[in-house]
N, CA, C and O atoms as CSV, one atom per row, in Angstrom:
chain,resi,resn,atom,element,x,y,z
A,1,MET,N,N,0.722,-1.401,0.600
A,1,MET,CA,C,-0.039,0.013,-0.256
A,1,MET,C,C,1.203,1.407,-0.154
A,1,MET,O,O,1.037,2.595,-0.430
A,2,LYS,N,N,2.108,0.881,0.216
A,2,LYS,CA,C,2.795,2.472,0.582
A,2,LYS,C,C,3.660,3.054,-0.207
A,2,LYS,O,O,4.209,4.155,-0.254
A,3,LEU,N,N,3.676,1.609,-1.122
A,3,LEU,CA,C,4.136,1.930,-3.069
A,3,LEU,C,C,3.218,2.537,-3.802
A,3,LEU,O,O,3.294,3.397,-4.681
A,4,PHE,N,N,2.425,2.019,-3.360
A,4,PHE,CA,C,1.223,2.990,-4.294
A,4,PHE,C,C,1.040,4.323,-3.726
A,4,PHE,O,O,1.172,5.239,-4.538
A,5,ASP,N,N,0.757,4.658,-2.480
A,5,ASP,CA,C,1.083,5.895,-2.366
A,5,ASP,C,C,1.764,6.534,-2.679
A,5,ASP,O,O,1.399,7.646,-3.059
A,6,LEU,N,N,3.111,6.178,-2.685
A,6,LEU,CA,C,4.366,6.693,-3.026
A,6,LEU,C,C,4.101,6.937,-5.137
A,6,LEU,O,O,4.189,8.027,-5.703
A,7,LYS,N,N,3.926,6.175,-5.532
A,7,LYS,CA,C,3.755,6.465,-7.063
A,7,LYS,C,C,2.715,7.519,-7.588
A,7,LYS,O,O,2.879,8.198,-8.602
A,8,ASN,N,N,1.497,7.567,-6.663
A,8,ASN,CA,C,1.018,8.511,-6.342
A,8,ASN,C,C,1.264,10.032,-6.145
A,8,ASN,O,O,0.707,10.942,-6.758
A,9,GLY,N,N,2.210,10.133,-5.168
A,9,GLY,CA,C,2.586,11.196,-4.810
A,9,GLY,C,C,3.544,12.154,-5.791
A,9,GLY,O,O,3.623,13.380,-5.719
A,10,LEU,N,N,4.311,11.209,-6.804
A,10,LEU,CA,C,5.424,11.739,-7.731
A,10,LEU,C,C,4.091,11.234,-9.079
A,10,LEU,O,O,4.648,11.475,-10.150
A,11,PHE,N,N,3.145,10.862,-9.272
A,11,PHE,CA,C,2.548,11.201,-10.514
A,11,PHE,C,C,1.940,12.049,-10.763
A,11,PHE,O,O,1.888,12.657,-11.832
A,12,ILE,N,N,1.091,12.317,-9.314
A,12,ILE,CA,C,0.355,14.122,-9.732
A,12,ILE,C,C,1.301,15.105,-9.906
A,12,ILE,O,O,1.227,15.693,-10.985
A,13,PRO,N,N,2.297,15.502,-9.039
A,13,PRO,CA,C,3.071,16.510,-9.315
A,13,PRO,C,C,3.617,16.843,-10.923
A,13,PRO,O,O,3.605,17.838,-11.649
A,14,ALA,N,N,4.200,15.130,-11.068
A,14,ALA,CA,C,4.897,15.052,-12.948
A,14,ALA,C,C,3.261,15.644,-13.447
A,14,ALA,O,O,3.013,15.848,-14.635
A,15,LEU,N,N,2.625,15.784,-12.765
A,15,LEU,CA,C,1.193,15.697,-14.137
A,15,LEU,C,C,0.713,16.858,-14.007
A,15,LEU,O,O,-0.033,17.194,-14.927
A,16,LEU,N,N,0.979,18.100,-12.641
A,16,LEU,CA,C,0.958,19.163,-13.117
A,16,LEU,C,C,1.964,20.231,-12.972
A,16,LEU,O,O,1.761,21.408,-12.676
A,17,ALA,N,N,3.186,19.584,-13.249
A,17,ALA,CA,C,4.388,20.133,-13.752
A,17,ALA,C,C,4.197,20.362,-15.473
A,17,ALA,O,O,4.643,21.264,-16.182
A,18,SER,N,N,3.402,19.239,-15.809
A,18,SER,CA,C,3.139,19.368,-17.878
A,18,SER,C,C,2.182,19.920,-17.943
A,18,SER,O,O,1.804,20.286,-19.056
A,19,GLY,N,N,1.517,20.163,-16.960
A,19,GLY,CA,C,-0.107,20.765,-17.616
A,19,GLY,C,C,0.390,21.898,-17.211
A,19,GLY,O,O,-0.333,22.636,-17.880
A,20,GLY,N,N,1.512,23.068,-16.250
A,20,GLY,CA,C,1.955,23.973,-16.126
A,20,GLY,C,C,2.484,24.601,-17.456
A,20,GLY,O,O,2.074,25.564,-18.104
A,21,ALA,N,N,3.798,23.522,-17.704
A,21,ALA,CA,C,4.112,24.118,-18.831
A,21,ALA,C,C,3.567,23.985,-20.239
A,21,ALA,O,O,4.330,24.162,-21.189
A,22,LEU,N,N,2.112,23.641,-20.455
A,22,LEU,CA,C,1.585,23.909,-21.462
A,22,LEU,C,C,0.797,25.351,-21.487
A,22,LEU,O,O,0.703,26.281,-22.288
A,23,SER,N,N,0.259,25.025,-20.127
A,23,SER,CA,C,-0.563,26.371,-20.120
A,23,SER,C,C,0.030,27.557,-20.659
A,23,SER,O,O,-0.742,28.334,-21.220
A,24,GLY,N,N,0.999,27.794,-20.616
A,24,GLY,CA,C,1.907,29.253,-21.131
A,24,GLY,C,C,1.116,29.224,-22.328
A,24,GLY,O,O,0.392,30.206,-22.489
A,25,LEU,N,N,1.080,28.179,-23.351
A,25,LEU,CA,C,0.962,28.293,-24.601
A,25,LEU,C,C,-0.919,28.695,-25.394
A,25,LEU,O,O,-1.837,27.907,-25.170
A,26,GLY,N,N,-1.093,29.693,-26.063
A,26,GLY,CA,C,-2.126,30.445,-25.460
A,26,GLY,C,C,-2.744,29.591,-27.143
A,26,GLY,O,O,-1.973,29.116,-27.978
A,27,GLU,N,N,-4.125,29.603,-27.247
A,27,GLU,CA,C,-4.689,28.991,-28.702
A,27,GLU,C,C,-3.818,28.983,-30.002
A,27,GLU,O,O,-3.780,28.108,-30.867
A,28,ARG,N,N,-3.041,30.310,-29.932
A,28,ARG,CA,C,-2.890,31.023,-31.517
A,28,ARG,C,C,-1.350,29.591,-31.153
A,28,ARG,O,O,-1.395,28.757,-32.058
A,29,GLU,N,N,-0.800,29.437,-30.657
A,29,GLU,CA,C,1.054,28.446,-30.582
A,29,GLU,C,C,-0.054,26.858,-30.386
A,29,GLU,O,O,-0.159,26.125,-31.369
A,30,TRP,N,N,-0.760,26.505,-29.124
A,30,TRP,CA,C,-1.590,25.418,-29.496
A,30,TRP,C,C,-1.794,24.778,-30.587
A,30,TRP,O,O,-1.463,23.618,-30.829
A,31,ARG,N,N,-2.695,26.000,-31.707
A,31,ARG,CA,C,-3.309,25.053,-32.620
A,31,ARG,C,C,-1.953,25.840,-33.826
A,31,ARG,O,O,-1.525,25.132,-34.738
A,32,GLY,N,N,-1.700,26.540,-33.743
A,32,GLY,CA,C,-0.435,26.816,-34.889
A,32,GLY,C,C,-0.764,27.443,-35.562
A,32,GLY,O,O,-0.039,27.367,-36.554
A,33,THR,N,N,-1.875,28.452,-35.738
A,33,THR,CA,C,-2.225,28.834,-37.081
A,33,THR,C,C,-2.204,30.378,-35.835
A,33,THR,O,O,-2.352,30.353,-34.613
A,34,GLU,N,N,-2.018,31.313,-36.551
A,34,GLU,CA,C,-2.217,32.831,-36.758
A,34,GLU,C,C,-3.169,33.339,-36.999
A,34,GLU,O,O,-3.596,33.216,-38.147
A,35,HIS,N,N,-3.819,34.023,-36.157
A,35,HIS,CA,C,-5.132,35.104,-36.117
A,35,HIS,C,C,-5.136,36.610,-37.464
A,35,HIS,O,O,-4.338,37.547,-37.448
A,36,PRO,N,N,-5.878,36.475,-38.133
A,36,PRO,CA,C,-5.047,37.139,-39.518
A,36,PRO,C,C,-6.130,38.815,-38.640
A,36,PRO,O,O,-7.080,38.743,-37.861
A,37,SER,N,N,-5.496,39.989,-39.166
A,37,SER,CA,C,-5.643,41.419,-38.399
A,37,SER,C,C,-6.887,41.937,-38.965
A,37,SER,O,O,-7.317,41.784,-40.108
A,38,VAL,N,N,-7.419,42.603,-37.939
A,38,VAL,CA,C,-9.089,43.326,-38.613
A,38,VAL,C,C,-8.654,44.477,-39.383
A,38,VAL,O,O,-7.905,45.386,-39.024
A,39,PRO,N,N,-9.120,44.335,-40.276
A,39,PRO,CA,C,-8.630,45.065,-41.278
A,39,PRO,C,C,-9.531,46.590,-40.824
A,39,PRO,O,O,-10.676,46.462,-40.392
A,40,SER,N,N,-8.823,48.196,-40.983
A,40,SER,CA,C,-9.108,49.391,-40.664
A,40,SER,C,C,-9.939,49.352,-41.550
A,40,SER,O,O,-9.994,48.669,-42.572
A,41,LEU,N,N,-11.006,50.576,-40.884
A,41,LEU,CA,C,-12.597,51.395,-41.903
A,41,LEU,C,C,-11.648,51.426,-43.215
A,41,LEU,O,O,-11.819,50.360,-43.806
A,42,GLU,N,N,-10.693,52.259,-43.909
A,42,GLU,CA,C,-10.218,52.364,-45.113
A,42,GLU,C,C,-10.072,51.238,-46.037
A,42,GLU,O,O,-10.402,51.235,-47.223
A,43,GLU,N,N,-9.338,49.909,-45.111
A,43,GLU,CA,C,-9.044,48.969,-45.850
A,43,GLU,C,C,-10.478,48.712,-46.185
A,43,GLU,O,O,-10.677,48.877,-47.388
A,44,ARG,N,N,-11.679,48.317,-45.426
A,44,ARG,CA,C,-12.864,48.177,-45.557
A,44,ARG,C,C,-13.628,49.003,-46.528
A,44,ARG,O,O,-14.446,48.494,-47.294
A,45,ALA,N,N,-13.312,50.531,-46.492
A,45,ALA,CA,C,-13.800,51.311,-47.725
A,45,ALA,C,C,-13.167,50.792,-49.124
A,45,ALA,O,O,-13.901,50.347,-50.007
A,46,GLN,N,N,-11.914,50.866,-49.259
A,46,GLN,CA,C,-11.110,50.245,-50.678
A,46,GLN,C,C,-11.344,49.102,-51.256
A,46,GLN,O,O,-11.296,48.774,-52.441
A,47,ALA,N,N,-11.685,48.341,-50.006
A,47,ALA,CA,C,-12.136,46.490,-50.520
A,47,ALA,C,C,-13.655,46.700,-51.602
A,47,ALA,O,O,-13.923,46.221,-52.704
A,48,ARG,N,N,-14.528,47.765,-50.559
A,48,ARG,CA,C,-15.875,47.512,-50.819
A,48,ARG,C,C,-16.294,48.112,-52.435
A,48,ARG,O,O,-17.245,47.771,-53.138
A,49,ASP,N,N,-15.323,49.019,-52.690
A,49,ASP,CA,C,-15.268,49.811,-53.710
A,49,ASP,C,C,-14.421,48.862,-55.394
A,49,ASP,O,O,-14.735,48.892,-56.583
A,50,ALA,N,N,-13.295,48.136,-54.623
A,50,ALA,CA,C,-12.791,47.240,-55.523
A,50,ALA,C,C,-13.626,45.408,-56.190
A,50,ALA,O,O,-13.446,44.475,-56.973
A,51,LEU,N,N,-14.905,46.153,-54.733
A,51,LEU,CA,C,-15.914,44.667,-54.782
A,51,LEU,C,C,-16.768,45.088,-56.134
A,51,LEU,O,O,-17.141,44.332,-57.031
A,52,ASP,N,N,-16.968,46.518,-56.019
A,52,ASP,CA,C,-17.888,47.366,-57.039
A,52,ASP,C,C,-17.633,47.186,-58.085
A,52,ASP,O,O,-18.438,46.917,-58.977
A,53,HIS,N,N,-15.854,47.357,-58.240
A,53,HIS,CA,C,-14.769,46.937,-59.711
A,53,HIS,C,C,-15.392,45.737,-60.300
A,53,HIS,O,O,-16.016,45.649,-61.358
A,54,LEU,N,N,-15.012,44.510,-59.122
A,54,LEU,CA,C,-15.399,43.144,-60.070
A,54,LEU,C,C,-16.159,42.847,-59.846
A,54,LEU,O,O,-15.856,41.655,-59.786
A,55,ILE,N,N,-17.325,42.883,-59.558
A,55,ILE,CA,C,-18.639,42.984,-60.143
A,55,ILE,C,C,-18.737,43.360,-61.884
A,55,ILE,O,O,-19.021,42.644,-62.844
A,56,ALA,N,N,-18.355,44.848,-61.780
A,56,ALA,CA,C,-18.842,45.114,-63.203
A,56,ALA,C,C,-17.697,44.667,-63.868
A,56,ALA,O,O,-17.815,44.647,-65.094
A,57,SER,N,N,-16.326,44.201,-63.288
A,57,SER,CA,C,-15.677,43.468,-64.513
A,57,SER,C,C,-15.978,42.510,-64.978
A,57,SER,O,O,-15.756,42.331,-66.176
A,58,LEU,N,N,-16.709,41.359,-64.059
A,58,LEU,CA,C,-17.470,40.362,-64.818
A,58,LEU,C,C,-18.288,39.671,-65.317
A,58,LEU,O,O,-18.428,38.487,-65.626
A,59,SER,N,N,-19.313,41.416,-65.395
A,59,SER,CA,C,-20.425,41.392,-66.178
A,59,SER,C,C,-20.082,41.641,-67.780
A,59,SER,O,O,-20.711,41.311,-68.786
A,60,ARG,N,N,-18.877,42.331,-67.619
A,60,ARG,CA,C,-18.312,43.031,-68.708
A,60,ARG,C,C,-17.258,41.433,-69.792
A,60,ARG,O,O,-17.223,41.384,-71.021
A,61,VAL,N,N,-16.820,40.765,-69.182
A,61,VAL,CA,C,-16.595,39.419,-68.983
A,61,VAL,C,C,-17.345,38.683,-69.937
A,61,VAL,O,O,-17.121,38.187,-71.041
A,62,ASP,N,N,-18.601,38.796,-68.917
A,62,ASP,CA,C,-19.824,37.898,-69.547
A,62,ASP,C,C,-20.067,38.204,-71.129
A,62,ASP,O,O,-20.172,37.494,-72.129
A,63,ALA,N,N,-20.112,39.815,-70.835
A,63,ALA,CA,C,-20.842,40.252,-72.573
A,63,ALA,C,C,-19.536,40.136,-73.303
A,63,ALA,O,O,-19.696,40.139,-74.523
A,64,ALA,N,N,-18.803,40.077,-73.069
A,64,ALA,CA,C,-17.494,40.147,-74.670
A,64,ALA,C,C,-17.735,38.861,-74.752
A,64,ALA,O,O,-17.967,38.442,-75.887
A,65,TYR,N,N,-17.757,37.653,-73.356
A,65,TYR,CA,C,-17.554,36.125,-74.095
A,65,TYR,C,C,-18.525,35.577,-74.729
A,65,TYR,O,O,-18.417,34.820,-75.694
A,66,THR,N,N,-19.776,36.037,-74.071
A,66,THR,CA,C,-21.049,35.727,-75.483
A,66,THR,C,C,-20.775,36.483,-76.512
A,66,THR,O,O,-20.814,35.710,-77.469
A,67,SER,N,N,-20.467,37.758,-76.973
A,67,SER,CA,C,-20.323,38.070,-77.987
A,67,SER,C,C,-19.642,37.893,-79.034
A,67,SER,O,O,-19.843,38.227,-80.201
A,68,GLY,N,N,-18.228,36.948,-78.182
A,68,GLY,CA,C,-17.628,36.146,-79.139
A,68,GLY,C,C,-15.960,36.739,-78.969
A,68,GLY,O,O,-14.934,36.167,-79.336
A,69,ASN,N,N,-16.115,38.235,-78.205
A,69,ASN,CA,C,-14.613,38.702,-78.024
A,69,ASN,C,C,-14.111,38.093,-76.914
A,69,ASN,O,O,-14.394,38.361,-75.746
A,70,THR,N,N,-13.035,36.913,-77.484
A,70,THR,CA,C,-12.497,36.857,-75.924
A,70,THR,C,C,-10.953,37.492,-75.236
A,70,THR,O,O,-10.393,37.221,-74.173
A,71,THR,N,N,-10.673,38.196,-76.066
A,71,THR,CA,C,-9.387,39.030,-76.053
A,71,THR,C,C,-9.869,39.544,-74.829
A,71,THR,O,O,-9.443,39.292,-73.702
A,72,GLU,N,N,-10.906,40.375,-75.195
A,72,GLU,CA,C,-11.576,41.886,-73.823
A,72,GLU,C,C,-12.193,40.820,-73.245
A,72,GLU,O,O,-12.798,41.234,-72.255
A,73,ALA,N,N,-12.315,39.803,-73.365
A,73,ALA,CA,C,-13.161,38.862,-72.015
A,73,ALA,C,C,-12.401,38.594,-71.439
A,73,ALA,O,O,-12.681,38.169,-70.318
A,74,GLN,N,N,-11.048,38.674,-71.830
A,74,GLN,CA,C,-9.474,37.710,-71.034
A,74,GLN,C,C,-9.337,38.634,-69.963
A,74,GLN,O,O,-9.416,38.527,-68.740
A,75,ALA,N,N,-9.002,40.024,-71.128
A,75,ALA,CA,C,-8.356,41.411,-70.574
A,75,ALA,C,C,-9.585,41.947,-68.865
A,75,ALA,O,O,-9.283,42.279,-67.719
A,76,SER,N,N,-10.987,41.760,-69.614
A,76,SER,CA,C,-11.507,42.108,-68.079
A,76,SER,C,C,-11.319,40.946,-67.127
A,76,SER,O,O,-10.800,41.240,-66.051
A,77,LEU,N,N,-11.639,39.710,-67.322
A,77,LEU,CA,C,-11.028,38.861,-66.200
A,77,LEU,C,C,-9.659,38.744,-65.545
A,77,LEU,O,O,-9.329,37.938,-64.676
A,78,GLU,N,N,-8.677,40.007,-66.309
A,78,GLU,CA,C,-7.500,40.365,-65.400
A,78,GLU,C,C,-8.021,41.382,-64.463
A,78,GLU,O,O,-8.183,41.194,-63.258
A,79,GLU,N,N,-8.279,42.512,-65.131
A,79,GLU,CA,C,-9.614,43.538,-63.894
A,79,GLU,C,C,-9.997,42.645,-62.746
A,79,GLU,O,O,-9.492,43.007,-61.684
A,80,ALA,N,N,-10.733,41.606,-62.679
A,80,ALA,CA,C,-11.473,41.917,-62.051
A,80,ALA,C,C,-10.657,40.521,-61.158
A,80,ALA,O,O,-11.448,40.037,-60.348
A,81,THR,N,N,-9.521,39.939,-61.158
A,81,THR,CA,C,-8.823,39.018,-60.205
A,81,THR,C,C,-7.597,40.325,-59.804
A,81,THR,O,O,-6.975,40.296,-58.742
A,82,PHE,N,N,-7.385,41.524,-60.945
A,82,PHE,CA,C,-6.697,42.333,-59.447
A,82,PHE,C,C,-7.723,42.707,-58.859
A,82,PHE,O,O,-7.396,42.676,-57.673
A,83,SER,N,N,-8.768,43.045,-58.921
A,83,SER,CA,C,-9.907,43.700,-57.729
A,83,SER,C,C,-9.788,42.871,-57.408
A,83,SER,O,O,-8.601,43.165,-57.268
A,84,TRP,N,N,-9.842,41.651,-56.984
A,84,TRP,CA,C,-10.042,40.643,-56.012
A,84,TRP,C,C,-9.121,39.788,-55.335
A,84,TRP,O,O,-9.057,38.715,-54.733
A,85,ASP,N,N,-8.089,41.255,-55.904
A,85,ASP,CA,C,-6.164,40.998,-54.647
A,85,ASP,C,C,-6.727,41.756,-54.037
A,85,ASP,O,O,-6.661,41.350,-52.877
A,86,THR,N,N,-7.372,42.813,-54.075
A,86,THR,CA,C,-8.447,44.094,-53.106
A,86,THR,C,C,-8.854,43.597,-52.093
A,86,THR,O,O,-8.583,43.718,-50.899
A,87,VAL,N,N,-9.513,43.040,-52.651
A,87,VAL,CA,C,-11.023,42.518,-51.743
A,87,VAL,C,C,-10.541,41.420,-50.945
A,87,VAL,O,O,-10.811,41.367,-49.745
A,88,SER,N,N,-9.624,40.252,-51.704
A,88,SER,CA,C,-9.476,39.107,-50.462
A,88,SER,C,C,-8.313,39.486,-49.132
A,88,SER,O,O,-7.744,38.461,-48.755
A,89,PRO,N,N,-8.116,40.061,-48.791
A,89,PRO,CA,C,-6.805,40.206,-47.371
A,89,PRO,C,C,-7.998,41.518,-46.462
A,89,PRO,O,O,-7.541,42.160,-45.516
A,90,ALA,N,N,-9.683,41.760,-46.998
A,90,ALA,CA,C,-10.275,42.000,-45.874
A,90,ALA,C,C,-11.536,41.500,-45.898
A,90,ALA,O,O,-12.636,42.044,-45.792
A,91,ILE,N,N,-11.086,40.003,-46.104
A,91,ILE,CA,C,-12.660,39.198,-45.718
A,91,ILE,C,C,-11.743,38.416,-45.103
A,91,ILE,O,O,-10.543,38.683,-45.026
A,92,SER,N,N,-12.339,37.343,-44.613
A,92,SER,CA,C,-12.054,36.068,-44.100
A,92,SER,C,C,-11.129,34.995,-45.174
A,92,SER,O,O,-11.568,35.004,-46.324
A,93,ALA,N,N,-9.810,34.003,-44.920
A,93,ALA,CA,C,-10.152,32.869,-45.303
A,93,ALA,C,C,-10.565,32.415,-45.543
A,93,ALA,O,O,-10.133,31.975,-46.608
A,94,ARG,N,N,-11.875,31.798,-45.123
A,94,ARG,CA,C,-12.710,30.967,-45.434
A,94,ARG,C,C,-13.792,31.603,-46.851
A,94,ARG,O,O,-13.977,31.023,-47.922
A,95,GLU,N,N,-14.381,32.953,-46.410
A,95,GLU,CA,C,-14.863,33.616,-47.317
A,95,GLU,C,C,-14.270,33.878,-48.553
A,95,GLU,O,O,-14.917,34.338,-49.494
A,96,ALA,N,N,-12.528,33.492,-48.639
A,96,ALA,CA,C,-12.021,33.788,-49.798
A,96,ALA,C,C,-12.135,33.158,-50.627
A,96,ALA,O,O,-12.253,33.566,-51.783
A,97,ARG,N,N,-12.130,31.718,-50.200
A,97,ARG,CA,C,-11.467,30.420,-51.167
A,97,ARG,C,C,-12.048,30.258,-52.368
A,97,ARG,O,O,-11.540,29.919,-53.437
A,98,GLU,N,N,-14.129,30.770,-51.864
A,98,GLU,CA,C,-14.846,29.950,-53.324
A,98,GLU,C,C,-14.819,30.926,-54.660
A,98,GLU,O,O,-15.178,30.568,-55.782
A,99,PRO,N,N,-14.456,31.876,-54.401
A,99,PRO,CA,C,-14.228,33.108,-54.747
A,99,PRO,C,C,-13.100,32.981,-56.488
A,99,PRO,O,O,-13.338,32.953,-57.696
A,100,LYS,N,N,-11.735,32.938,-55.486
A,100,LYS,CA,C,-11.125,32.403,-55.511
A,100,LYS,C,C,-10.948,31.025,-56.687
A,100,LYS,O,O,-9.998,30.719,-57.408
A,101,LEU,N,N,-11.895,30.584,-56.556
A,101,LEU,CA,C,-11.709,29.331,-56.503
A,101,LEU,C,C,-12.634,29.233,-58.158
A,101,LEU,O,O,-12.552,28.157,-58.751
A,102,LEU,N,N,-13.117,29.896,-58.535
A,102,LEU,CA,C,-14.088,30.477,-58.996
A,102,LEU,C,C,-13.681,31.483,-60.143
A,102,LEU,O,O,-14.000,31.327,-61.321
A,103,LEU,N,N,-13.272,32.059,-59.874
A,103,LEU,CA,C,-11.919,33.221,-61.062
A,103,LEU,C,C,-11.011,31.924,-61.873
A,103,LEU,O,O,-10.760,31.662,-63.050
A,104,ASN,N,N,-10.665,31.255,-60.445
A,104,ASN,CA,C,-9.650,30.232,-61.513
A,104,ASN,C,C,-10.272,29.894,-62.831
A,104,ASN,O,O,-10.100,30.193,-64.013
A,105,SER,N,N,-11.374,28.854,-61.842
A,105,SER,CA,C,-11.989,28.162,-62.923
A,105,SER,C,C,-12.536,28.353,-64.391
A,105,SER,O,O,-12.624,27.627,-65.382
A,106,LEU,N,N,-12.963,30.060,-63.989
A,106,LEU,CA,C,-13.705,30.795,-65.159
A,106,LEU,C,C,-12.317,31.629,-65.889
A,106,LEU,O,O,-12.470,32.477,-66.769
A,107,ASP,N,N,-11.068,31.249,-65.389
A,107,ASP,CA,C,-10.170,31.439,-66.598
A,107,ASP,C,C,-10.354,30.390,-66.996
A,107,ASP,O,O,-11.151,30.405,-67.934
A,108,ALA,N,N,-9.795,28.889,-66.596
A,108,ALA,CA,C,-9.434,28.062,-67.087
A,108,ALA,C,C,-10.742,27.724,-68.373
A,108,ALA,O,O,-10.571,27.064,-69.398
A,109,LYS,N,N,-12.108,28.442,-67.897
A,109,LYS,CA,C,-13.274,28.349,-69.050
A,109,LYS,C,C,-12.999,28.721,-70.438
A,109,LYS,O,O,-13.141,28.131,-71.509
A,110,LEU,N,N,-12.303,30.568,-69.899
A,110,LEU,CA,C,-12.044,31.119,-71.021
A,110,LEU,C,C,-10.844,30.785,-71.837
A,110,LEU,O,O,-11.149,30.760,-73.029
A,111,LYS,N,N,-9.995,30.605,-71.692
A,111,LYS,CA,C,-8.659,29.654,-72.082
A,111,LYS,C,C,-8.985,28.277,-72.624
A,111,LYS,O,O,-8.424,27.676,-73.541
A,112,SER,N,N,-9.546,28.069,-72.212
A,112,SER,CA,C,-10.572,26.043,-73.099
A,112,SER,C,C,-11.280,26.583,-74.388
A,112,SER,O,O,-10.943,26.260,-75.527
A,113,GLY,N,N,-12.496,27.608,-74.018
A,113,GLY,CA,C,-12.929,28.251,-75.830
A,113,GLY,C,C,-14.815,27.151,-74.802
A,113,GLY,O,O,-15.789,26.550,-75.256
A,114,ALA,N,N,-14.409,27.434,-73.638
A,114,ALA,CA,C,-15.514,26.625,-73.129
A,114,ALA,C,C,-16.893,27.623,-73.495
A,114,ALA,O,O,-16.830,28.838,-73.305
A,115,PRO,N,N,-18.615,26.711,-74.248
A,115,PRO,CA,C,-19.507,27.044,-74.018
A,115,PRO,C,C,-19.565,28.532,-73.429
A,115,PRO,O,O,-18.700,28.842,-72.610
A,116,ALA,N,N,-20.660,29.591,-73.847
A,116,ALA,CA,C,-20.879,30.748,-73.049
A,116,ALA,C,C,-22.080,30.690,-72.436
A,116,ALA,O,O,-22.617,31.787,-72.279
A,117,VAL,N,N,-22.566,29.903,-72.108
A,117,VAL,CA,C,-23.856,29.395,-70.592
A,117,VAL,C,C,-22.809,28.661,-69.969
A,117,VAL,O,O,-22.801,28.840,-68.751
A,118,GLU,N,N,-21.677,27.683,-70.505
A,118,GLU,CA,C,-21.113,27.310,-69.054
A,118,GLU,C,C,-20.471,28.799,-68.205
A,118,GLU,O,O,-20.547,29.008,-66.994
A,119,VAL,N,N,-19.841,29.706,-69.252
A,119,VAL,CA,C,-19.301,31.158,-68.512
A,119,VAL,C,C,-20.303,31.578,-68.011
A,119,VAL,O,O,-20.238,31.747,-66.793
A,120,ASN,N,N,-21.447,31.874,-68.614
A,120,ASN,CA,C,-22.660,32.518,-67.957
A,120,ASN,C,C,-22.548,32.041,-65.922
A,120,ASN,O,O,-22.235,32.513,-64.829
A,121,SER,N,N,-23.206,30.479,-66.765
A,121,SER,CA,C,-23.164,30.132,-64.788
A,121,SER,C,C,-22.543,30.362,-64.594
A,121,SER,O,O,-22.688,31.573,-64.430
A,122,THR,N,N,-20.956,29.933,-64.265
A,122,THR,CA,C,-19.788,30.437,-63.830
A,122,THR,C,C,-19.762,32.191,-62.443
A,122,THR,O,O,-19.588,32.594,-61.293
A,123,ILE,N,N,-20.177,32.601,-64.205
A,123,ILE,CA,C,-20.117,34.262,-63.409
A,123,ILE,C,C,-21.042,34.427,-62.722
A,123,ILE,O,O,-20.788,34.867,-61.600
A,124,TYR,N,N,-22.765,34.108,-63.136
A,124,TYR,CA,C,-23.682,34.119,-62.404
A,124,TYR,C,C,-23.620,33.662,-61.076
A,124,TYR,O,O,-24.373,34.173,-60.247
A,125,VAL,N,N,-22.664,32.583,-60.682
A,125,VAL,CA,C,-22.740,31.857,-59.569
A,125,VAL,C,C,-21.693,32.501,-58.526
A,125,VAL,O,O,-21.858,32.369,-57.314
A,126,MET,N,N,-20.422,33.328,-59.170
A,126,MET,CA,C,-19.879,34.326,-58.659
A,126,MET,C,C,-20.594,36.157,-58.436
A,126,MET,O,O,-20.334,36.906,-57.495
A,127,LEU,N,N,-20.911,36.261,-58.847
A,127,LEU,CA,C,-21.671,37.215,-58.832
A,127,LEU,C,C,-22.796,37.335,-57.481
A,127,LEU,O,O,-23.001,38.356,-56.824
A,128,GLU,N,N,-23.359,36.163,-57.313
A,128,GLU,CA,C,-24.644,35.978,-56.138
A,128,GLU,C,C,-23.549,36.088,-55.452
A,128,GLU,O,O,-23.553,37.126,-54.790
A,129,GLU,N,N,-22.171,35.164,-55.268
A,129,GLU,CA,C,-21.521,35.034,-53.689
A,129,GLU,C,C,-21.030,36.488,-53.580
A,129,GLU,O,O,-21.240,37.065,-52.513
A,130,LEU,N,N,-20.517,37.018,-54.385
A,130,LEU,CA,C,-19.842,38.304,-54.165
A,130,LEU,C,C,-20.940,39.087,-53.878
A,130,LEU,O,O,-20.617,39.649,-52.832
A,131,SER,N,N,-22.122,39.485,-54.203
A,131,SER,CA,C,-22.628,40.345,-54.060
A,131,SER,C,C,-23.585,39.813,-53.102
A,131,SER,O,O,-24.568,40.536,-53.266
A,132,GLU,N,N,-23.981,38.607,-51.813
A,132,GLU,CA,C,-24.338,38.324,-50.596
A,132,GLU,C,C,-23.473,38.162,-49.739
A,132,GLU,O,O,-23.735,38.821,-48.733
A,133,ASP,N,N,-21.931,37.196,-49.615
A,133,ASP,CA,C,-21.385,36.728,-48.799
A,133,ASP,C,C,-20.439,38.077,-48.687
A,133,ASP,O,O,-20.498,38.709,-47.632
A,134,ILE,N,N,-19.723,38.453,-49.556
A,134,ILE,CA,C,-18.347,38.639,-49.458
A,134,ILE,C,C,-18.970,40.173,-49.124
A,134,ILE,O,O,-18.374,40.808,-48.255
A,135,ALA,N,N,-20.223,40.842,-49.816
A,135,ALA,CA,C,-20.591,42.014,-49.287
A,135,ALA,C,C,-21.138,42.617,-48.123
A,135,ALA,O,O,-21.421,43.776,-47.819
A,136,ALA,N,N,-21.247,40.933,-47.255
A,136,ALA,CA,C,-22.078,41.093,-46.198
A,136,ALA,C,C,-21.141,41.308,-45.107
A,136,ALA,O,O,-21.288,41.900,-44.038
A,137,GLU,N,N,-19.526,40.321,-45.919
A,137,GLU,CA,C,-18.609,40.423,-44.646
A,137,GLU,C,C,-17.499,42.180,-44.527
A,137,GLU,O,O,-16.727,42.503,-43.624
A,138,LEU,N,N,-17.766,42.754,-45.468
A,138,LEU,CA,C,-17.680,44.057,-45.850
A,138,LEU,C,C,-18.013,45.058,-44.879
A,138,LEU,O,O,-17.301,45.846,-44.257
A,139,ARG,N,N,-19.109,44.879,-44.884
A,139,ARG,CA,C,-19.935,46.341,-44.263
A,139,ARG,C,C,-19.481,46.443,-42.429
A,139,ARG,O,O,-19.915,47.364,-41.736
């Protein structure tokens, strides 16, 4: 019985010491992730302006591609991507993933000569995502 008490007597301080060593870690260090900084009011205003430009650029992509002008559609997509690069740092990484994937998909469709219906569908989904979720996050 005395041996069992001695083991418990050593185990408990060791457990407390290991817990104390780990308690110095904050949530960020424990999970190994960084928390993004909150964008300033000015950055949010710039992102809202860029979002408006992005939506207009995507509308031009759709109009140009539907009319058969792939060069203009590609140029408008580059403008849209440039605008997205201003919007994305002002929102959460989670919300930024889908529009970025859709931009990449749209670029691939333009380069491969996809039917205008497919391009239009992708743009429609993007415009919906941008005008609802992304705009709400920038308010």
